[in-house]
C-alpha positions as CSV (number, residue, x, y, z in Angstrom):
1,M,-31.3,-28.9,7.6
2,S,-32.1,-25.7,9.5
3,V,-29.9,-22.6,9.5
4,H,-30.0,-20.1,12.4
5,L,-30.7,-16.6,11.3
6,P,-28.0,-15.0,13.5
7,E,-25.4,-17.2,11.9
8,V,-26.5,-16.1,8.4
9,L,-26.5,-12.5,9.4
10,L,-23.0,-12.9,11.0
11,S,-21.7,-14.5,7.9
12,G,-23.1,-11.8,5.7
13,S,-21.7,-9.1,7.9
14,M,-18.3,-10.7,7.8
15,V,-18.4,-10.9,4.0
16,R,-19.4,-7.3,3.7
17,T,-16.6,-6.3,6.0
18,G,-14.1,-8.3,4.0
19,V,-15.3,-6.8,0.7
20,S,-15.3,-3.3,2.1
21,A,-11.8,-3.7,3.4
22,F,-10.6,-5.0,0.0
23,L,-12.2,-2.1,-1.8
24,L,-10.5,0.3,0.5
25,A,-7.1,-1.3,0.6
26,F,-6.6,-2.4,-3.0
27,P,-6.8,1.1,-4.7
28,A,-4.7,2.6,-1.8
29,L,-1.9,0.1,-2.2
30,F,-2.1,-0.1,-6.0
31,S,-2.0,3.7,-6.3
32,I,1.0,4.2,-4.0
33,V,3.0,1.2,-5.5
34,N,2.0,2.2,-9.1
35,P,3.2,-1.1,-10.6
36,F,3.0,0.1,-14.3
37,G,5.1,3.2,-13.7
38,A,7.5,1.2,-11.6
39,A,7.8,-1.4,-14.3
40,L,9.3,1.1,-16.8
41,I,12.1,1.8,-14.3
42,F,12.4,-1.9,-13.5
43,A,13.1,-2.5,-17.2
44,Q,16.0,-0.1,-17.0
45,A,17.3,-1.8,-13.8
46,S,17.2,-5.2,-15.4
47,A,18.6,-4.2,-18.8
48,G,21.1,-6.6,-20.2
49,R,19.6,-9.6,-18.3
50,S,18.0,-12.6,-20.0
51,Q,14.3,-13.1,-19.9
52,K,14.7,-16.0,-17.5
53,E,16.7,-13.8,-15.1
54,I,14.1,-11.0,-15.4
55,M,11.3,-13.4,-14.6
56,A,13.1,-14.8,-11.6
57,L,14.0,-11.3,-10.4
58,A,10.4,-10.2,-10.7
59,R,9.2,-13.2,-8.7
60,L,11.7,-12.5,-5.9
61,V,11.0,-8.8,-5.8
62,S,7.3,-9.5,-5.6
63,F,7.7,-12.0,-2.8
64,Y,9.8,-9.6,-0.7
65,S,7.4,-6.8,-1.4
66,F,4.5,-9.0,-0.3
67,M,6.2,-9.9,2.9
68,I,6.9,-6.2,3.8
69,V,3.3,-5.2,3.1
70,V,1.8,-8.1,5.0
71,I,4.1,-7.6,8.0
72,S,3.1,-3.9,8.0
73,L,-0.6,-4.8,7.8
74,W,-0.5,-7.4,10.5
75,L,2.1,-6.2,13.0
76,G,2.6,-2.5,12.3
77,G,-0.3,-1.4,14.5
78,I,0.9,-3.6,17.3
79,V,4.4,-2.2,17.2
80,L,3.1,1.4,17.3
81,A,0.7,0.6,20.1
82,F,3.6,-0.7,22.1
83,F,5.2,2.7,21.8
84,G,1.9,4.4,22.8
85,V,0.8,5.6,19.4
86,T,-2.9,5.6,19.1
87,V,-4.9,4.4,16.0
88,N,-6.2,7.9,15.4
89,A,-2.7,9.4,15.5
90,L,-1.6,6.7,13.0
91,R,-4.6,7.5,10.7
92,V,-3.8,11.2,10.7
93,A,-0.1,10.6,10.1
94,G,-0.7,8.0,7.5
95,G,-3.3,10.0,5.7
96,L,-1.0,13.0,5.6
97,V,1.8,10.9,4.1
98,V,-0.5,9.4,1.5
99,A,-2.0,12.7,0.6
100,V,1.3,14.5,0.3
101,R,2.8,11.8,-1.8
102,A,-0.3,11.7,-4.1
103,W,-0.1,15.5,-4.5
104,D,3.5,15.3,-5.5
105,L,2.8,12.6,-8.0
106,L,-0.3,14.5,-9.3
107,Q,1.6,17.8,-9.8
108,S,5.1,16.6,-10.9
109,P,5.3,12.9,-11.8
110,E,8.7,13.6,-13.4
111,S,10.4,14.3,-10.1
112,V,8.8,11.2,-8.5
113,E,10.0,9.1,-11.5
114,A,13.5,10.5,-11.1
115,Q,13.5,9.7,-7.4
116,K,12.3,6.1,-8.1
117,E,14.9,5.7,-10.9
118,K,17.6,6.8,-8.5
119,Q,16.4,4.3,-5.9
120,A,16.3,1.4,-8.4
121,L,19.5,2.0,-10.4
122,Q,21.7,3.0,-7.5
123,G,24.1,4.8,-9.8
124,G,24.3,1.8,-12.1
125,R,25.3,-0.7,-9.5
126,T,22.0,-2.6,-9.8
127,V,22.5,-3.3,-13.5
128,M,26.2,-4.3,-13.1
129,A,25.7,-6.5,-10.1
130,P,27.1,-10.0,-10.9
131,N,24.3,-11.8,-9.0
132,W,20.9,-10.3,-9.9
133,A,19.4,-11.8,-6.6
134,D,21.6,-9.4,-4.6
135,S,19.5,-6.5,-5.7
136,A,16.1,-8.1,-5.3
137,F,15.5,-7.0,-1.7
138,F,17.5,-3.8,-1.7
139,P,16.9,-1.6,-3.6
140,L,14.3,-3.2,-5.9
141,A,11.8,-4.4,-3.3
142,M,12.7,-1.9,-0.6
143,P,12.5,1.1,-1.1
144,F,11.8,1.1,-4.8
145,T,8.7,-1.0,-5.0
146,V,7.5,-0.8,-1.4
147,G,8.8,2.3,0.3
148,P,8.0,4.2,3.5
149,G,4.8,5.6,1.9
150,T,3.5,2.1,1.2
151,I,4.4,0.9,4.7
152,A,2.6,3.9,6.2
153,V,-0.5,3.1,4.2
154,A,-0.3,-0.6,5.1
155,I,0.0,0.2,8.8
156,A,-2.9,2.7,8.6
157,L,-5.1,0.1,6.8
158,G,-4.2,-2.7,9.2
159,S,-5.2,-0.6,12.2
160,G,-8.3,0.8,10.6
161,C,-10.8,-1.9,11.3
162,P,-14.1,-0.1,12.1
163,S,-15.6,-0.8,15.6
164,G,-18.3,-3.4,15.6
165,H,-16.9,-5.2,12.6
166,S,-15.1,-8.5,12.4
167,F,-11.3,-8.0,12.8
168,W,-10.5,-11.3,11.0
169,A,-12.8,-10.5,8.0
170,Y,-11.3,-7.0,7.8
171,T,-7.7,-8.5,7.9
172,A,-8.6,-11.1,5.3
173,G,-9.9,-8.3,3.0
174,T,-6.8,-6.1,3.3
175,T,-4.5,-9.2,2.9
176,A,-6.4,-10.2,-0.3
177,A,-5.8,-6.6,-1.5
178,A,-2.1,-7.0,-0.9
179,V,-2.0,-10.3,-2.7
180,G,-3.8,-8.7,-5.7
181,V,-1.4,-5.7,-5.9
182,V,1.7,-7.9,-5.6
183,L,0.4,-10.2,-8.4
184,I,0.0,-7.1,-10.6
185,V,3.6,-6.1,-9.6
186,W,4.9,-9.5,-10.6
187,A,3.0,-9.4,-13.9
188,A,4.1,-5.9,-14.7
189,Y,7.7,-6.5,-13.8
190,S,7.8,-9.8,-15.8
191,S,6.4,-8.0,-18.8
192,S,8.3,-4.7,-18.3
193,E,9.8,-4.6,-21.8
194,K,6.4,-5.0,-23.4
195,L,4.9,-2.3,-21.1
196,V,7.7,0.1,-22.2
197,A,6.8,-0.5,-25.8
198,M,3.0,-0.3,-25.2
199,L,2.7,2.6,-22.7
200,G,5.8,4.7,-23.2
201,V,6.5,7.7,-21.0
202,T,3.3,9.5,-21.8
203,G,1.0,6.6,-21.2
204,T,2.8,5.9,-17.9
205,R,2.4,9.4,-16.7
206,I,-1.3,9.3,-17.5
207,V,-1.8,6.2,-15.5
208,S,0.3,7.7,-12.7
209,R,-1.8,10.8,-12.5
210,M,-5.0,8.8,-12.5
211,A,-3.6,6.6,-9.7
212,A,-2.5,9.7,-7.8
213,L,-6.0,11.2,-7.9
214,V,-7.4,8.0,-6.3
215,L,-4.6,8.0,-3.8
216,L,-5.2,11.6,-2.8
217,C,-8.9,10.8,-2.1
218,I,-7.9,7.8,0.0
219,G,-5.3,9.8,1.9
220,V,-7.9,12.4,2.7
221,Q,-10.4,9.7,3.8
222,I,-7.8,8.1,6.1
223,L,-6.9,11.5,7.5
224,A,-10.6,12.4,8.1
225,A,-11.2,9.1,9.9
226,G,-8.3,10.0,12.3
227,V,-9.7,13.5,12.9
228,Q,-13.2,12.1,13.5
229,G,-11.8,9.6,15.9
230,F,-10.0,12.3,17.9
231,A,-13.2,14.4,17.9
232,T,-15.3,11.4,19.1
233,D,-12.8,10.6,21.9
234,M,-12.8,14.2,23.1
235,W,-16.6,14.4,23.0
236,H,-16.9,11.2,25.1
237,N,-14.3,12.4,27.6
238,L,-16.2,15.7,27.9
239,L,-19.5,14.0,28.5
240,K,-17.8,11.8,31.1
241,D,-16.4,14.8,32.9
242,I,-19.8,16.5,32.9
243,R,-21.6,13.4,34.3
244,H,-18.9,12.5,36.8
245,P,-17.2,15.7,37.9
246,A,-14.1,15.3,40.0
């Protein structure tokens, strides 16, 4: 059975595109979600619940978080394009959001933890809610687990397919990264009490700082891609004006 060389090359190129997209998207989403740090606050938000309720709550929060990230990945760029926002502008804005958030987490994780705790606990109402499912979407999924920063990253990643590469392979890679991060969120939230005992505050802040460093690098990379895109467009327009003056 003969196999055409172009088909093999195309398949290999699609695989490389998907793997590259996964390797870009996974650390970006993992770092900004920070499942292990969030799990410690989730343990406080779910205090007093049975293990069965905690497991069910973790599944529901993970599902809602996955839907928010996937919708942002798939449709965020389309919505922004409808309002006339270019991909390069999105990359610059998204890169700035990611870099600023990473810098804050790197310099003062305590303030970020306090903000997350305020979002999750809602002044104690989350813990006291009679029906735990009422708090699964708000505030535990949005904005605690998946906040504006995560949505901005997802939109920037979803709109960042390099020219000349397979869009579907790229989308498959970013979606697989979202699945991987959400599975870690589910596992961390389900075992939040064990993570509290194992990591503690110090261990969590070490993990958070390591994730923040990776996130800062990714934010700079996204920002640089947007600036490069603007510069390329300006150069092409300049050449066009030189070759075809009005």
